[in-house]
C-alpha atoms as a printed R data frame, in Angstrom:
    type eleno elety resid chain resno       x       y       z
1   ATOM     1    CA   MET     A     1  -2.281 -25.763   1.531
2   ATOM     2    CA   ALA     A     2  -2.813 -22.719  -0.653
3   ATOM     3    CA   ARG     A     3  -0.466 -19.803  -0.079
4   ATOM     4    CA   THR     A     4  -3.368 -17.504   0.816
5   ATOM     5    CA   ARG     A     5  -7.134 -17.565   1.121
6   ATOM     6    CA   ARG     A     6  -7.280 -14.323  -0.804
7   ATOM     7    CA   GLU     A     7  -8.451 -14.657  -4.393
8   ATOM     8    CA   ALA     A     8  -6.074 -13.014  -6.879
9   ATOM     9    CA   VAL     A     9  -7.198 -10.892  -9.831
10  ATOM    10    CA   ASN     A    10  -4.531 -10.039 -12.413
11  ATOM    11    CA   TRP     A    11  -4.387  -6.838 -14.449
12  ATOM    12    CA   PRO     A    12  -2.301  -5.946 -17.525
13  ATOM    13    CA   THR     A    13   0.944  -4.076 -16.867
14  ATOM    14    CA   ILE     A    14   0.350  -0.454 -17.888
15  ATOM    15    CA   LEU     A    15   2.551   2.652 -17.707
16  ATOM    16    CA   ARG     A    16   0.466   5.776 -17.073
17  ATOM    17    CA   GLU     A    17   1.568   9.386 -17.311
18  ATOM    18    CA   LEU     A    18  -0.454  11.488 -14.887
19  ATOM    19    CA   ARG     A    19  -0.175  14.893 -13.251
20  ATOM    20    CA   VAL     A    20  -0.109  16.097  -9.673
21  ATOM    21    CA   VAL     A    21  -3.320  17.958  -8.814
22  ATOM    22    CA   ARG     A    22  -2.974  18.353  -5.014
23  ATOM    23    CA   VAL     A    23  -0.369  18.034  -2.289
24  ATOM    24    CA   ALA     A    24  -1.463  18.001   1.369
25  ATOM    25    CA   ASP     A    25   0.002  16.915   4.695
26  ATOM    26    CA   VAL     A    26  -2.127  14.265   6.416
27  ATOM    27    CA   THR     A    27   0.011  14.426   9.563
28  ATOM    28    CA   ALA     A    28   3.381  15.897  10.481
29  ATOM    29    CA   THR     A    29   5.022  12.797   8.993
30  ATOM    30    CA   THR     A    30   2.768  11.824   6.059
31  ATOM    31    CA   ARG     A    31   2.163  13.737   2.824
32  ATOM    32    CA   ARG     A    32  -0.629  12.919   0.373
33  ATOM    33    CA   VAL     A    33  -0.058  13.488  -3.339
34  ATOM    34    CA   THR     A    34  -3.166  13.314  -5.531
35  ATOM    35    CA   LEU     A    35  -2.746  12.315  -9.181
36  ATOM    36    CA   ALA     A    36  -5.163  12.568 -12.088
37  ATOM    37    CA   GLY     A    37  -5.085  12.323 -15.851
38  ATOM    38    CA   GLU     A    38  -6.682  10.864 -18.970
39  ATOM    39    CA   GLN     A    39  -4.495   7.754 -18.753
40  ATOM    40    CA   LEU     A    40  -6.404   6.508 -15.732
41  ATOM    41    CA   GLU     A    41  -8.983   5.572 -18.381
42  ATOM    42    CA   GLU     A    42  -8.456   3.586 -21.595
43  ATOM    43    CA   PHE     A    43  -5.896   5.124 -23.922
44  ATOM    44    CA   PRO     A    44  -4.160   4.094 -27.164
45  ATOM    45    CA   VAL     A    45  -0.753   2.376 -27.071
46  ATOM    46    CA   ALA     A    46   1.387   0.754 -29.728
47  ATOM    47    CA   GLY     A    47  -0.539  -2.235 -31.042
48  ATOM    48    CA   GLY     A    48  -3.751  -1.704 -29.117
49  ATOM    49    CA   THR     A    49  -5.514  -0.024 -26.230
50  ATOM    50    CA   ALA     A    50  -4.392   0.139 -22.597
51  ATOM    51    CA   ALA     A    51  -6.992  -0.932 -20.052
52  ATOM    52    CA   PRO     A    52  -8.324   1.534 -17.463
53  ATOM    53    CA   PHE     A    53  -6.783   1.713 -13.992
54  ATOM    54    CA   ARG     A    54  -8.111  -0.982 -11.646
55  ATOM    55    CA   SER     A    55  -7.395  -1.529  -7.958
56  ATOM    56    CA   GLU     A    56  -9.621  -3.867  -5.958
57  ATOM    57    CA   GLY     A    57  -7.348  -5.031  -3.141
58  ATOM    58    CA   PHE     A    58  -6.840  -2.873  -0.058
59  ATOM    59    CA   ASP     A    59  -3.069  -3.519  -0.157
60  ATOM    60    CA   ASP     A    60  -2.526  -3.228  -3.905
61  ATOM    61    CA   HIS     A    61   0.569  -1.362  -4.997
62  ATOM    62    CA   VAL     A    62   1.650   0.799  -7.877
63  ATOM    63    CA   LYS     A    63   5.212   1.546  -8.843
64  ATOM    64    CA   LEU     A    64   5.954   5.262  -8.826
65  ATOM    65    CA   LEU     A    65   8.737   6.035 -11.315
66  ATOM    66    CA   VAL     A    66  10.754   8.740  -9.602
67  ATOM    67    CA   PRO     A    67  12.721  11.449 -11.456
68  ATOM    68    CA   LEU     A    68  16.059  12.075  -9.810
69  ATOM    69    CA   GLU     A    69  16.472  15.507  -8.240
70  ATOM    70    CA   GLY     A    70  17.386  18.017 -10.947
71  ATOM    71    CA   THR     A    71  15.770  16.004 -13.762
72  ATOM    72    CA   ASP     A    72  12.350  16.397 -15.364
73  ATOM    73    CA   ARG     A    73  11.533  12.755 -16.036
74  ATOM    74    CA   PRO     A    74  12.865   9.259 -15.355
75  ATOM    75    CA   PRO     A    75  13.885   6.855 -18.126
76  ATOM    76    CA   LEU     A    76  10.573   5.231 -19.064
77  ATOM    77    CA   PRO     A    77   9.801   1.721 -20.289
78  ATOM    78    CA   VAL     A    78   8.171   1.181 -23.688
79  ATOM    79    CA   GLN     A    79   4.461   0.328 -23.432
80  ATOM    80    CA   GLY     A    80   2.876  -2.451 -25.451
81  ATOM    81    CA   PRO     A    81  -0.772  -3.598 -25.255
82  ATOM    82    CA   ASP     A    82  -0.219  -5.709 -22.111
83  ATOM    83    CA   ARG     A    83   3.462  -5.577 -21.143
84  ATOM    84    CA   LEU     A    84   6.401  -3.209 -20.719
85  ATOM    85    CA   GLU     A    85   9.900  -3.306 -22.132
86  ATOM    86    CA   TRP     A    86  12.298  -1.927 -19.526
87  ATOM    87    CA   GLY     A    87  15.696  -0.373 -20.035
88  ATOM    88    CA   GLY     A    88  15.259   0.954 -23.557
89  ATOM    89    CA   ALA     A    89  15.362   4.673 -22.736
90  ATOM    90    CA   GLY     A    90  18.626   5.243 -20.932
91  ATOM    91    CA   GLY     A    91  18.359   2.586 -18.225
92  ATOM    92    CA   ARG     A    92  15.798   1.521 -15.669
93  ATOM    93    CA   PRO     A    93  14.086   4.181 -13.555
94  ATOM    94    CA   VAL     A    94  14.003   4.355  -9.773
95  ATOM    95    CA   ALA     A    95  10.684   2.650  -9.011
96  ATOM    96    CA   LYS     A    96   9.115   2.570  -5.538
97  ATOM    97    CA   ASP     A    97   5.979   0.671  -4.470
98  ATOM    98    CA   TYR     A    98   3.049   2.555  -2.927
99  ATOM    99    CA   THR     A    99  -0.468   1.495  -1.967
100 ATOM   100    CA   PRO     A   100  -3.266   3.495  -3.612
101 ATOM   101    CA   ARG     A   101  -4.815   5.158  -0.564
102 ATOM   102    CA   ARG     A   102  -7.908   6.134  -2.535
103 ATOM   103    CA   PHE     A   103  -9.062   5.885  -6.141
104 ATOM   104    CA   ALA     A   104 -12.318   7.689  -6.878
105 ATOM   105    CA   ASP     A   105 -13.758  10.350  -9.177
106 ATOM   106    CA   GLY     A   106 -10.805  10.178 -11.542
107 ATOM   107    CA   GLU     A   107  -8.218  10.827  -8.806
108 ATOM   108    CA   LEU     A   108  -5.583   8.628  -7.195
109 ATOM   109    CA   ASP     A   109  -4.152   9.387  -3.736
110 ATOM   110    CA   LEU     A   110  -0.691   8.185  -2.710
111 ATOM   111    CA   ASP     A   111   0.581   8.724   0.847
112 ATOM   112    CA   PHE     A   112   4.307   9.161   1.575
113 ATOM   113    CA   VAL     A   113   6.048   8.849   4.929
114 ATOM   114    CA   LEU     A   114   8.460  11.789   4.962
115 ATOM   115    CA   HIS     A   115  11.564  10.027   6.204
116 ATOM   116    CA   GLU     A   116  14.989  11.362   5.333
117 ATOM   117    CA   GLY     A   117  16.960  10.105   2.363
118 ATOM   118    CA   GLY     A   118  14.303   8.255   0.356
119 ATOM   119    CA   PHE     A   119  14.008   8.940  -3.378
120 ATOM   120    CA   ALA     A   120  10.211   8.894  -3.341
121 ATOM   121    CA   ALA     A   121   9.951  10.860  -0.081
122 ATOM   122    CA   GLY     A   122  12.252  13.467  -1.606
123 ATOM   123    CA   TRP     A   123  10.012  13.648  -4.668
124 ATOM   124    CA   ALA     A   124   6.936  14.050  -2.451
125 ATOM   125    CA   ARG     A   125   8.624  16.950  -0.651
126 ATOM   126    CA   ARG     A   126   9.463  18.701  -3.951
127 ATOM   127    CA   THR     A   127   6.477  18.016  -6.167
128 ATOM   128    CA   GLN     A   128   3.803  20.630  -6.829
129 ATOM   129    CA   PRO     A   129   0.434  20.689  -8.616
130 ATOM   130    CA   GLY     A   130   0.982  20.535 -12.351
131 ATOM   131    CA   ASP     A   131   4.069  18.306 -12.171
132 ATOM   132    CA   PRO     A   132   4.031  15.077 -14.190
133 ATOM   133    CA   ALA     A   133   4.072  11.680 -12.493
134 ATOM   134    CA   TRP     A   134   4.386   8.151 -13.852
135 ATOM   135    CA   ILE     A   135   3.012   4.952 -12.347
136 ATOM   136    CA   VAL     A   136   2.907   1.281 -13.301
137 ATOM   137    CA   GLY     A   137   0.264  -1.097 -11.980
138 ATOM   138    CA   PRO     A   138  -1.354  -2.501 -10.021
139 ATOM   139    CA   THR     A   139  -0.646  -5.755 -11.826
140 ATOM   140    CA   ARG     A   140  -2.615  -7.838  -9.314
141 ATOM   141    CA   SER     A   141  -5.269  -7.396  -6.638
142 ATOM   142    CA   LEU     A   142  -5.773  -9.754  -3.710
143 ATOM   143    CA   LEU     A   143  -9.372  -9.726  -2.501
144 ATOM   144    CA   LEU     A   144 -10.501 -10.127   1.104
145 ATOM   145    CA   PRO     A   145 -10.054 -13.656   2.469
146 ATOM   146    CA   ALA     A   146 -12.952 -16.086   2.380
147 ATOM   147    CA   GLY     A   147 -14.157 -18.135   5.332
148 ATOM   148    CA   VAL     A   148 -12.859 -16.003   8.213
149 ATOM   149    CA   ASP     A   149 -14.721 -14.198  10.993
150 ATOM   150    CA   ARG     A   150 -11.918 -11.937  12.214
151 ATOM   151    CA   LEU     A   151  -9.002  -9.950  10.861
152 ATOM   152    CA   VAL     A   152  -5.830  -8.891  12.631
153 ATOM   153    CA   LEU     A   153  -4.366  -5.889  10.783
154 ATOM   154    CA   THR     A   154  -1.034  -4.641  12.055
155 ATOM   155    CA   GLY     A   155   1.782  -2.535  10.694
156 ATOM   156    CA   ASP     A   156   3.826   0.605  11.004
157 ATOM   157    CA   GLU     A   157   3.279   3.992   9.393
158 ATOM   158    CA   THR     A   158   4.091   2.639   5.924
159 ATOM   159    CA   ALA     A   159   1.184   0.186   6.231
160 ATOM   160    CA   LEU     A   160  -1.355   2.877   7.108
161 ATOM   161    CA   PRO     A   161  -2.550   3.528   3.521
162 ATOM   162    CA   ALA     A   162  -3.622  -0.122   3.191
163 ATOM   163    CA   ILE     A   163  -5.168  -0.343   6.670
164 ATOM   164    CA   ALA     A   164  -7.008   2.973   6.288
165 ATOM   165    CA   ARG     A   165  -8.249   2.040   2.829
166 ATOM   166    CA   LEU     A   166  -9.714  -1.211   4.127
167 ATOM   167    CA   LEU     A   167 -11.425   0.545   7.033
168 ATOM   168    CA   ASP     A   168 -12.894   3.110   4.626
169 ATOM   169    CA   ALA     A   169 -14.529   0.244   2.691
170 ATOM   170    CA   TRP     A   170 -15.132  -2.058   5.647
171 ATOM   171    CA   PRO     A   171 -17.424  -4.980   4.658
172 ATOM   172    CA   GLY     A   172 -19.079  -5.207   8.073
173 ATOM   173    CA   THR     A   173 -19.137  -9.023   7.973
174 ATOM   174    CA   MET     A   174 -16.321  -9.670  10.479
175 ATOM   175    CA   THR     A   175 -14.537  -8.207  13.459
176 ATOM   176    CA   ALA     A   176 -11.002  -6.834  13.503
177 ATOM   177    CA   ASP     A   177  -8.144  -5.955  15.823
178 ATOM   178    CA   VAL     A   178  -5.878  -3.228  14.419
179 ATOM   179    CA   VAL     A   179  -2.456  -2.334  15.839
180 ATOM   180    CA   VAL     A   180  -0.498   0.515  14.239
181 ATOM   181    CA   GLU     A   181   3.022   1.584  15.195
182 ATOM   182    CA   VAL     A   182   3.988   5.207  14.603
183 ATOM   183    CA   ALA     A   183   7.083   7.025  15.810
184 ATOM   184    CA   SER     A   184   5.169   9.540  17.937
185 ATOM   185    CA   PRO     A   185   1.646  10.842  18.560
186 ATOM   186    CA   ALA     A   186   2.213  13.222  15.631
187 ATOM   187    CA   GLY     A   187   1.824  10.249  13.293
188 ATOM   188    CA   VAL     A   188  -1.634   9.198  14.488
189 ATOM   189    CA   GLN     A   189  -4.331   9.475  11.808
190 ATOM   190    CA   ASP     A   190  -8.115   9.577  11.949
191 ATOM   191    CA   LEU     A   191  -9.353   6.141  10.880
192 ATOM   192    CA   THR     A   192 -12.945   5.264  10.021
193 ATOM   193    CA   ALA     A   193 -14.581   3.677  13.075
194 ATOM   194    CA   HIS     A   194 -16.751   0.550  12.930
195 ATOM   195    CA   ASP     A   195 -18.562  -1.647  15.430
196 ATOM   196    CA   GLY     A   196 -16.469  -4.705  16.137
197 ATOM   197    CA   VAL     A   197 -13.184  -3.031  15.109
198 ATOM   198    CA   THR     A   198 -10.659  -2.014  17.769
199 ATOM   199    CA   VAL     A   199  -7.651   0.184  16.964
200 ATOM   200    CA   GLN     A   200  -4.477   0.573  19.079
201 ATOM   201    CA   TRP     A   201  -1.714   3.103  18.389
202 ATOM   202    CA   VAL     A   202   1.731   2.285  19.762
203 ATOM   203    CA   HIS     A   203   5.162   3.907  19.535
204 ATOM   204    CA   GLY     A   204   8.290   1.903  18.792
205 ATOM   205    CA   ALA     A   205   8.897  -1.553  17.303
206 ATOM   206    CA   ASP     A   206   9.109  -3.259  20.714
207 ATOM   207    CA   ALA     A   207   5.740  -1.827  21.725
208 ATOM   208    CA   TRP     A   208   4.294  -2.983  18.397
209 ATOM   209    CA   VAL     A   209   5.412  -6.579  18.922
210 ATOM   210    CA   GLU     A   210   4.182  -6.604  22.516
211 ATOM   211    CA   ALA     A   211   0.788  -5.163  21.562
212 ATOM   212    CA   VAL     A   212   0.257  -7.962  19.060
213 ATOM   213    CA   ARG     A   213   1.333 -10.546  21.653
214 ATOM   214    CA   ASP     A   214  -1.235  -9.112  24.071
215 ATOM   215    CA   LEU     A   215  -4.197  -9.245  21.675
216 ATOM   216    CA   PRO     A   216  -7.168 -11.330  22.805
217 ATOM   217    CA   TRP     A   217  -7.467 -14.480  20.745
218 ATOM   218    CA   PRO     A   218 -11.039 -15.742  20.371
219 ATOM   219    CA   ASP     A   219 -11.515 -19.220  18.926
220 ATOM   220    CA   VAL     A   220 -12.761 -18.071  15.509
221 ATOM   221    CA   PRO     A   221 -11.222 -18.326  12.018
222 ATOM   222    CA   THR     A   222  -8.764 -15.404  11.866
223 ATOM   223    CA   PHE     A   223  -6.755 -13.919   9.003
224 ATOM   224    CA   CYS     A   224  -3.657 -11.880   9.919
225 ATOM   225    CA   TRP     A   225  -2.136  -9.148   7.766
226 ATOM   226    CA   VAL     A   226   1.234  -7.680   8.787
227 ATOM   227    CA   ALA     A   227   3.363  -5.059   6.981
228 ATOM   228    CA   GLY     A   228   6.123  -2.587   7.774
229 ATOM   229    CA   GLU     A   229   9.793  -2.671   8.755
230 ATOM   230    CA   SER     A   230  11.196  -6.115   7.923
231 ATOM   231    CA   GLY     A   231  12.760  -6.899  11.308
232 ATOM   232    CA   ALA     A   232   9.606  -6.109  13.280
233 ATOM   233    CA   VAL     A   233   7.445  -7.919  10.728
234 ATOM   234    CA   ARG     A   234   9.529 -11.081  11.219
235 ATOM   235    CA   GLN     A   235   8.981 -10.944  14.974
236 ATOM   236    CA   VAL     A   236   5.232 -10.431  14.623
237 ATOM   237    CA   ARG     A   237   4.973 -13.168  12.014
238 ATOM   238    CA   ARG     A   238   6.918 -15.615  14.177
239 ATOM   239    CA   HIS     A   239   4.585 -14.980  17.116
240 ATOM   240    CA   LEU     A   240   1.457 -15.435  15.002
241 ATOM   241    CA   ALA     A   241   2.742 -18.590  13.297
242 ATOM   242    CA   ASP     A   242   4.376 -20.261  16.303
243 ATOM   243    CA   ASP     A   243   2.459 -19.058  19.349
244 ATOM   244    CA   ARG     A   244  -0.989 -18.463  17.838
245 ATOM   245    CA   VAL     A   245  -0.601 -21.276  15.262
246 ATOM   246    CA   VAL     A   246  -2.160 -19.189  12.488
247 ATOM   247    CA   PRO     A   247  -2.348 -21.345   9.334
248 ATOM   248    CA   ARG     A   248  -0.041 -20.353   6.496
249 ATOM   249    CA   ASP     A   249  -2.945 -19.465   4.203
250 ATOM   250    CA   CYS     A   250  -4.265 -17.064   6.873
251 ATOM   251    CA   LEU     A   251  -1.003 -15.182   7.472
252 ATOM   252    CA   ASP     A   252   0.133 -12.473   5.080
253 ATOM   253    CA   ALA     A   253   3.341 -10.772   6.306
254 ATOM   254    CA   THR     A   254   5.342  -8.358   4.115
255 ATOM   255    CA   GLY     A   255   8.461  -6.355   4.886
256 ATOM   256    CA   TYR     A   256   8.043  -2.956   3.242
257 ATOM   257    CA   TRP     A   257  11.433  -1.534   4.261
258 ATOM   258    CA   ARG     A   258  14.627  -2.223   6.221
259 ATOM   259    CA   ARG     A   259  16.378  -0.162   8.864
């Protein structure tokens, strides 16, 4: 059996230097940083031309190369036409994965959960319009699964950029059950509504797992997407695989972070 029913599209690995153009709080716990710059388009690199930015999967990710506090820039890899050489400029940078929340009109939105102690969250708290920013990727997009009538989309606050992005571009050809765990009502976001899509907001990992267990389960081909804190993701995945007998190629579960 294939690992996933989602078709993969690969992109060249490109380092892009951009700039911050806006910073705005989406909720009390999530900050949106908007990036723009000429390197979202084609630009010259050693030995050729870098391809324009592409992101076609709702849960794509870019690596944000984070300057340490008190520094202007991270050590950067050397860009070739289709690959990077890491570690040649004073070591490897701190690189954190983030889903492009939106890419349109020459702008890229990244959403950050403002937890304490994270390198990238600290950068999001400090950064201001005009600051430089560096990203790598996406290097691959996974398209929507073929041959399913229903999606189950479930995750915590770190999964919201992917879930919200998919609902913004909802294909309208299937139904969906969405369960999102946030720490408190202050983390609830406005999501695009669609016929046939139900959304539940819950608070706490235990409530998240129970809400998924309590979902109705119609006898239709269903693809399940799960992301968030690794321990809770394991519990949700185990329920879907063992109790709901979701086939392996219809179950995509990713731990984004650990407690």
